[in-house]
PAVEX-69805 format. One record per residue (C-alpha): residue number from 0; x, y, z; residue in three letters. Coordinates in steps of 0.02 Angstrom, whole numbers. Example, Ala and Ser with C-alpha at 12.3 -4.5 7.8 and 13.67 -1.06 7.14 Angstrom:
2
+------+--------+--------+--------+------+
| resi |     c1 |     c2 |     c3 | resn |
+------+--------+--------+--------+------+
|    0 |    615 |   -225 |    390 |  ALA |
|    1 |    684 |    -53 |    357 |  SER |
+------+--------+--------+--------+------+
END
This chain:
290
+------+--------+--------+--------+------+
| resi |     c1 |     c2 |     c3 | resn |
+------+--------+--------+--------+------+
|    0 |  -4512 |   -595 |  -1047 |  MET |
|    1 |  -4535 |   -637 |   -868 |  ALA |
|    2 |  -4564 |   -808 |   -878 |  LEU |
|    3 |  -4438 |   -792 |  -1021 |  PHE |
|    4 |  -4295 |   -714 |   -885 |  SER |
|    5 |  -4361 |   -868 |   -780 |  ASN |
|    6 |  -4290 |   -991 |   -890 |  ASP |
|    7 |  -4102 |   -918 |   -885 |  LEU |
|    8 |  -4110 |   -914 |   -689 |  SER |
|    9 |  -3943 |  -1019 |   -623 |  LYS |
|   10 |  -4040 |   -989 |   -424 |  GLU |
|   11 |  -4082 |  -1175 |   -378 |  PRO |
|   12 |  -4254 |  -1205 |   -361 |  VAL |
|   13 |  -4305 |  -1209 |   -162 |  PHE |
|   14 |  -4442 |  -1368 |   -160 |  ASP |
|   15 |  -4474 |  -1295 |     62 |  GLY |
|   16 |  -4344 |  -1479 |    121 |  ILE |
|   17 |  -4186 |  -1479 |     15 |  GLY |
|   18 |  -4163 |  -1397 |   -190 |  TYR |
|   19 |  -4188 |  -1420 |   -335 |  GLU |
|   20 |  -4083 |  -1403 |   -498 |  PRO |
|   21 |  -4103 |  -1184 |   -563 |  SER |
|   22 |  -4252 |  -1169 |   -736 |  PHE |
|   23 |  -4085 |  -1146 |   -835 |  PHE |
|   24 |  -4024 |  -1323 |   -804 |  SER |
|   25 |  -4141 |  -1386 |   -815 |  ARG |
|   26 |  -4169 |  -1320 |   -983 |  LYS |
|   27 |  -4036 |  -1396 |  -1045 |  ALA |
|   28 |  -4005 |  -1543 |   -980 |  MET |
|   29 |  -4179 |  -1641 |   -923 |  VAL |
|   30 |  -4314 |  -1684 |  -1084 |  SER |
|   31 |  -4493 |  -1681 |  -1068 |  THR |
|   32 |  -4470 |  -1864 |  -1215 |  LYS |
|   33 |  -4327 |  -2016 |  -1181 |  THR |
|   34 |  -4224 |  -2074 |  -1340 |  ASP |
|   35 |  -4301 |  -2255 |  -1298 |  TYR |
|   36 |  -4328 |  -2379 |  -1492 |  SER |
|   37 |  -4451 |  -2511 |  -1492 |  LYS |
|   38 |  -4326 |  -2637 |  -1520 |  LYS |
|   39 |  -4373 |  -2815 |  -1539 |  LYS |
|   40 |  -4259 |  -2982 |  -1485 |  TYR |
|   41 |  -4238 |  -3114 |  -1588 |  ASN |
|   42 |  -4213 |  -3218 |  -1436 |  ASP |
|   43 |  -4294 |  -3183 |  -1287 |  THR |
|   44 |  -4303 |  -3225 |  -1086 |  ASN |
|   45 |  -4506 |  -3268 |  -1103 |  LYS |
|   46 |  -4481 |  -3448 |  -1091 |  ASP |
|   47 |  -4407 |  -3489 |   -923 |  THR |
|   48 |  -4467 |  -3276 |   -851 |  ARG |
|   49 |  -4276 |  -3240 |   -799 |  LYS |
|   50 |  -4289 |  -3087 |   -631 |  LYS |
|   51 |  -4173 |  -2942 |   -649 |  ILE |
|   52 |  -4170 |  -2860 |   -440 |  LEU |
|   53 |  -4171 |  -2686 |   -471 |  VAL |
|   54 |  -4087 |  -2579 |   -325 |  LEU |
|   55 |  -4134 |  -2401 |   -294 |  CYS |
|   56 |  -4127 |  -2265 |   -173 |  THR |
|   57 |  -4235 |  -2223 |    -36 |  GLU |
|   58 |  -4162 |  -2073 |     47 |  GLN |
|   59 |  -4213 |  -1898 |    -63 |  ARG |
|   60 |  -4072 |  -1791 |      6 |  TYR |
|   61 |  -3907 |  -1727 |    -43 |  MET |
|   62 |  -3848 |  -1635 |     76 |  THR |
|   63 |  -3678 |  -1524 |     23 |  MET |
|   64 |  -3532 |  -1454 |    106 |  LYS |
|   65 |  -3587 |  -1293 |    138 |  ASN |
|   66 |  -3770 |  -1362 |    213 |  GLY |
|   67 |  -3869 |  -1358 |     96 |  LYS |
|   68 |  -3997 |  -1477 |     47 |  LYS |
|   69 |  -4017 |  -1576 |   -143 |  PHE |
|   70 |  -4190 |  -1631 |   -202 |  SER |
|   71 |  -4086 |  -1782 |   -275 |  THR |
|   72 |  -4152 |  -2008 |   -288 |  GLY |
|   73 |  -4154 |  -2089 |   -457 |  ASN |
|   74 |  -4126 |  -2001 |   -599 |  HIS |
|   75 |  -4317 |  -2059 |   -690 |  PRO |
|   76 |  -4223 |  -2099 |   -887 |  VAL |
|   77 |  -4062 |  -2192 |   -814 |  GLU |
|   78 |  -4207 |  -2305 |   -698 |  THR |
|   79 |  -4353 |  -2333 |   -836 |  LEU |
|   80 |  -4265 |  -2315 |  -1015 |  VAL |
|   81 |  -4169 |  -2479 |   -977 |  PRO |
|   82 |  -4295 |  -2563 |   -895 |  ILE |
|   83 |  -4380 |  -2565 |  -1052 |  LEU |
|   84 |  -4308 |  -2647 |  -1139 |  HIS |
|   85 |  -4305 |  -2802 |   -995 |  PHE |
|   86 |  -4462 |  -2796 |  -1017 |  GLU |
|   87 |  -4441 |  -2828 |  -1198 |  GLN |
|   88 |  -4325 |  -2933 |  -1180 |  ALA |
|   89 |  -4422 |  -3040 |  -1063 |  GLY |
|   90 |  -4326 |  -3004 |   -914 |  PHE |
|   91 |  -4464 |  -2988 |   -741 |  ASP |
|   92 |  -4390 |  -2826 |   -632 |  VAL |
|   93 |  -4408 |  -2807 |   -449 |  ASP |
|   94 |  -4380 |  -2661 |   -359 |  PHE |
|   95 |  -4271 |  -2645 |   -195 |  TYR |
|   96 |  -4226 |  -2521 |    -96 |  THR |
|   97 |  -4102 |  -2557 |     88 |  PRO |
|   98 |  -4293 |  -2561 |    205 |  ASN |
|   99 |  -4430 |  -2550 |    106 |  GLY |
|  100 |  -4435 |  -2385 |     92 |  ASP |
|  101 |  -4528 |  -2316 |    -84 |  SER |
|  102 |  -4429 |  -2296 |   -216 |  VAL |
|  103 |  -4332 |  -2094 |   -215 |  LYS |
|  104 |  -4347 |  -2036 |   -380 |  PHE |
|  105 |  -4303 |  -1865 |   -467 |  GLU |
|  106 |  -4487 |  -1818 |   -496 |  MET |
|  107 |  -4426 |  -1646 |   -586 |  TRP |
|  108 |  -4311 |  -1762 |   -702 |  ALA |
|  109 |  -4475 |  -1866 |   -752 |  MET |
|  110 |  -4501 |  -1862 |   -948 |  PRO |
|  111 |  -4687 |  -1823 |   -924 |  TYR |
|  112 |  -4720 |  -1823 |  -1123 |  GLU |
|  113 |  -4661 |  -1997 |  -1154 |  ASP |
|  114 |  -4797 |  -2100 |  -1189 |  GLU |
|  115 |  -4690 |  -2260 |  -1131 |  HIS |
|  116 |  -4619 |  -2209 |   -984 |  ILE |
|  117 |  -4795 |  -2134 |   -936 |  GLY |
|  118 |  -4874 |  -2330 |   -950 |  LYS |
|  119 |  -4712 |  -2388 |   -857 |  ILE |
|  120 |  -4765 |  -2287 |   -723 |  LEU |
|  121 |  -4925 |  -2335 |   -666 |  GLU |
|  122 |  -4852 |  -2540 |   -693 |  LYS |
|  123 |  -4727 |  -2495 |   -556 |  TYR |
|  124 |  -4824 |  -2398 |   -449 |  ASN |
|  125 |  -4846 |  -2504 |   -320 |  THR |
|  126 |  -4671 |  -2591 |   -333 |  GLN |
|  127 |  -4615 |  -2396 |   -277 |  PHE |
|  128 |  -4711 |  -2367 |   -165 |  SER |
|  129 |  -4712 |  -2518 |    -92 |  ASN |
|  130 |  -4537 |  -2594 |   -121 |  PRO |
|  131 |  -4443 |  -2746 |    -80 |  HIS |
|  132 |  -4357 |  -2730 |     81 |  SER |
|  133 |  -4127 |  -2793 |     39 |  LEU |
|  134 |  -4135 |  -2826 |    233 |  LYS |
|  135 |  -4263 |  -2926 |    250 |  ASP |
|  136 |  -4196 |  -3031 |     65 |  PHE |
|  137 |  -4015 |  -3018 |    150 |  ILE |
|  138 |  -4084 |  -3122 |    284 |  ALA |
|  139 |  -4175 |  -3230 |    217 |  ASP |
|  140 |  -4131 |  -3417 |    136 |  SER |
|  141 |  -3984 |  -3396 |     -9 |  ARG |
|  142 |  -4130 |  -3483 |   -105 |  LYS |
|  143 |  -4206 |  -3308 |   -112 |  SER |
|  144 |  -4078 |  -3299 |   -229 |  TYR |
|  145 |  -4101 |  -3433 |   -341 |  VAL |
|  146 |  -4225 |  -3322 |   -487 |  ASP |
|  147 |  -4091 |  -3153 |   -525 |  TYR |
|  148 |  -3963 |  -3153 |   -674 |  VAL |
|  149 |  -3914 |  -2975 |   -642 |  ALA |
|  150 |  -3920 |  -2836 |   -496 |  VAL |
|  151 |  -3945 |  -2638 |   -577 |  PHE |
|  152 |  -3951 |  -2522 |   -517 |  ILE |
|  153 |  -4008 |  -2325 |   -577 |  PRO |
|  154 |  -3915 |  -2179 |   -565 |  GLY |
|  155 |  -3922 |  -1998 |   -530 |  GLY |
|  156 |  -3853 |  -1984 |   -361 |  HIS |
|  157 |  -3958 |  -2049 |   -238 |  GLY |
|  158 |  -3864 |  -2174 |   -302 |  ALA |
|  159 |  -3729 |  -2078 |   -148 |  MET |
|  160 |  -3889 |  -2103 |    -37 |  LEU |
|  161 |  -3878 |  -2234 |    102 |  GLY |
|  162 |  -3798 |  -2371 |    -41 |  LEU |
|  163 |  -3623 |  -2365 |    -42 |  PRO |
|  164 |  -3584 |  -2402 |    162 |  GLU |
|  165 |  -3708 |  -2511 |    167 |  SER |
|  166 |  -3665 |  -2676 |    235 |  LYS |
|  167 |  -3827 |  -2759 |    162 |  ASP |
|  168 |  -3749 |  -2750 |     -8 |  VAL |
|  169 |  -3591 |  -2757 |     40 |  LYS |
|  170 |  -3659 |  -2909 |     25 |  GLU |
|  171 |  -3760 |  -2930 |    -91 |  LEU |
|  172 |  -3598 |  -2857 |   -228 |  ILE |
|  173 |  -3510 |  -2997 |   -149 |  ASN |
|  174 |  -3669 |  -3114 |   -186 |  TRP |
|  175 |  -3677 |  -3046 |   -361 |  VAL |
|  176 |  -3456 |  -3102 |   -384 |  VAL |
|  177 |  -3473 |  -3257 |   -300 |  ALA |
|  178 |  -3584 |  -3328 |   -433 |  GLU |
|  179 |  -3522 |  -3231 |   -562 |  ASP |
|  180 |  -3726 |  -3119 |   -609 |  LYS |
|  181 |  -3695 |  -2963 |   -694 |  TYR |
|  182 |  -3694 |  -2778 |   -623 |  LEU |
|  183 |  -3772 |  -2651 |   -711 |  LEU |
|  184 |  -3735 |  -2496 |   -679 |  ALA |
|  185 |  -3754 |  -2303 |   -757 |  ILE |
|  186 |  -3722 |  -2140 |   -708 |  CYS |
|  187 |  -3683 |  -2094 |   -492 |  HIS |
|  188 |  -3747 |  -2332 |   -500 |  GLY |
|  189 |  -3549 |  -2337 |   -490 |  PRO |
|  190 |  -3531 |  -2279 |   -352 |  ALA |
|  191 |  -3621 |  -2441 |   -276 |  VAL |
|  192 |  -3478 |  -2558 |   -290 |  LEU |
|  193 |  -3395 |  -2436 |   -165 |  LEU |
|  194 |  -3503 |  -2549 |    -33 |  SER |
|  195 |  -3389 |  -2697 |    -88 |  ALA |
|  196 |  -3251 |  -2619 |    -30 |  ALA |
|  197 |  -3123 |  -2705 |    130 |  ASP |
|  198 |  -3080 |  -2568 |    235 |  ALA |
|  199 |  -2901 |  -2707 |    297 |  SER |
|  200 |  -2876 |  -2709 |    120 |  SER |
|  201 |  -2883 |  -2616 |    -49 |  GLU |
|  202 |  -2797 |  -2741 |   -147 |  GLY |
|  203 |  -2970 |  -2867 |    -91 |  ASN |
|  204 |  -3093 |  -2757 |   -190 |  PHE |
|  205 |  -3186 |  -2880 |   -310 |  PRO |
|  206 |  -3181 |  -2764 |   -472 |  TYR |
|  207 |  -3004 |  -2715 |   -436 |  LYS |
|  208 |  -2954 |  -2691 |   -614 |  GLY |
|  209 |  -3073 |  -2672 |   -712 |  TYR |
|  210 |  -3146 |  -2523 |   -843 |  LYS |
|  211 |  -3328 |  -2423 |   -817 |  ILE |
|  212 |  -3412 |  -2272 |   -895 |  ASN |
|  213 |  -3479 |  -2150 |   -734 |  SER |
|  214 |  -3538 |  -1980 |   -743 |  PHE |
|  215 |  -3367 |  -1907 |   -670 |  PRO |
|  216 |  -3320 |  -1783 |   -579 |  ASP |
|  217 |  -3246 |  -1692 |   -669 |  GLU |
|  218 |  -3439 |  -1675 |   -693 |  MET |
|  219 |  -3480 |  -1658 |   -528 |  ASP |
|  220 |  -3361 |  -1535 |   -499 |  LEU |
|  221 |  -3446 |  -1393 |   -598 |  THR |
|  222 |  -3625 |  -1411 |   -588 |  LEU |
|  223 |  -3645 |  -1255 |   -427 |  PRO |
|  224 |  -3574 |  -1137 |   -599 |  GLU |
|  225 |  -3773 |  -1195 |   -673 |  SER |
|  226 |  -3874 |  -1200 |   -511 |  GLY |
|  227 |  -3905 |  -1368 |   -545 |  TYR |
|  228 |  -3837 |  -1407 |   -369 |  GLN |
|  229 |  -3836 |  -1275 |   -226 |  PRO |
|  230 |  -3670 |  -1315 |   -187 |  GLY |
|  231 |  -3503 |  -1412 |   -205 |  GLU |
|  232 |  -3535 |  -1609 |   -160 |  MET |
|  233 |  -3527 |  -1719 |     12 |  PRO |
|  234 |  -3376 |  -1795 |    -86 |  TRP |
|  235 |  -3347 |  -1888 |   -247 |  PHE |
|  236 |  -3358 |  -2089 |   -310 |  TYR |
|  237 |  -3273 |  -2075 |   -428 |  GLY |
|  238 |  -3112 |  -2018 |   -369 |  GLU |
|  239 |  -3104 |  -2194 |   -239 |  LYS |
|  240 |  -3155 |  -2291 |   -358 |  LEU |
|  241 |  -3014 |  -2267 |   -467 |  LYS |
|  242 |  -2900 |  -2278 |   -277 |  LYS |
|  243 |  -2995 |  -2431 |   -267 |  LEU |
|  244 |  -2916 |  -2504 |   -457 |  GLY |
|  245 |  -3068 |  -2430 |   -544 |  VAL |
|  246 |  -3013 |  -2349 |   -735 |  GLU |
|  247 |  -3163 |  -2219 |   -799 |  ILE |
|  248 |  -3130 |  -2198 |   -953 |  LEU |
|  249 |  -3246 |  -2007 |   -969 |  ASN |
|  250 |  -3226 |  -1868 |   -899 |  LYS |
|  251 |  -3355 |  -1802 |   -995 |  LYS |
|  252 |  -3547 |  -1887 |  -1042 |  ILE |
|  253 |  -3592 |  -1913 |  -1231 |  SER |
|  254 |  -3711 |  -2107 |  -1238 |  GLY |
|  255 |  -3524 |  -2213 |  -1185 |  ASP |
|  256 |  -3547 |  -2379 |  -1162 |  CYS |
|  257 |  -3450 |  -2498 |  -1082 |  HIS |
|  258 |  -3422 |  -2702 |  -1027 |  VAL |
|  259 |  -3278 |  -2788 |   -932 |  ASP |
|  260 |  -3355 |  -2953 |   -884 |  ARG |
|  261 |  -3505 |  -2972 |   -802 |  LYS |
|  262 |  -3488 |  -2766 |   -757 |  LEU |
|  263 |  -3591 |  -2649 |   -874 |  ILE |
|  264 |  -3607 |  -2472 |   -861 |  THR |
|  265 |  -3654 |  -2321 |   -954 |  ALA |
|  266 |  -3598 |  -2142 |   -899 |  ASP |
|  267 |  -3773 |  -2032 |   -903 |  SER |
|  268 |  -3957 |  -2008 |   -969 |  PRO |
|  269 |  -3892 |  -1981 |  -1120 |  LEU |
|  270 |  -3851 |  -2160 |  -1173 |  ALA |
|  271 |  -3988 |  -2238 |  -1047 |  ALA |
|  272 |  -4050 |  -2345 |  -1229 |  ASP |
|  273 |  -3912 |  -2395 |  -1296 |  LYS |
|  274 |  -3881 |  -2469 |  -1107 |  PHE |
|  275 |  -4019 |  -2559 |  -1104 |  GLY |
|  276 |  -4008 |  -2642 |  -1285 |  LYS |
|  277 |  -3830 |  -2696 |  -1221 |  ILE |
|  278 |  -3879 |  -2787 |  -1066 |  CYS |
|  279 |  -3993 |  -2856 |  -1127 |  VAL |
|  280 |  -3900 |  -2902 |  -1284 |  GLU |
|  281 |  -3769 |  -3006 |  -1160 |  GLU |
|  282 |  -3899 |  -3056 |  -1019 |  LEU |
|  283 |  -3979 |  -3123 |  -1165 |  LEU |
|  284 |  -3806 |  -3223 |  -1266 |  ALA |
|  285 |  -3760 |  -3261 |  -1077 |  TYR |
|  286 |  -3934 |  -3354 |  -1030 |  GLU |
|  287 |  -3917 |  -3456 |  -1228 |  ASN |
|  288 |  -3761 |  -3536 |  -1191 |  GLN |
|  289 |  -3808 |  -3621 |  -1045 |  ARG |
+------+--------+--------+--------+------+
END
């Protein structure tokens, strides 16, 4: 009976510094397994071993409007399921954080019963603890960029921490646009696009006129009700993107993805498997045309 009462609790769980989602919201929104389904890709990248740069957050806590801290990071399903597809198609991945500090995951959302996730966690454990530094990468010679065919920005509310205002991330996004590379972003990942905004002119935003699927502000407004978060969001990335000319296609999450030129987006963990497959198919089609 106590367990049943615990499951119904909408009070966020205090982890010693910040708050994790309530048992109630986790029961509704977090799964112990993913919907990853392995796919065989006929045309793969295994001969050339092209790479994808994965940009993650190194910050864990988001301070909400009421001053309480939300324990967040990158969502593990949104991060790791697409990478399973990247690997299947022959693309290597390199993990980066702004300063080379460890990758922060929403550990309360980790699907520990999923064997595929277990294997990939073990494989990249060293990179998660000691990722590449984006700051060093940007300061280095432009030759460093040659191997990367795309930049992947995983979701989780952690994508809103430090990345949208980073000058180094701005350099990275501008390089993606200038070199006509792919940008892949899921859930809150598109918040990182804000780094490319030009304070002097909204008209210079490189993704003005693009359409995306992402985690909608409308849903972020409701999350405190279920105890998913300990308070109202400090800011909303969707409204900022809209002001810059980006159209967000969805107001709910249903596992939808969208391809607009070389920007590929998806709305939530529900889309992680489909998103990974679409990204791979787009990348392979492009690479095989060259």
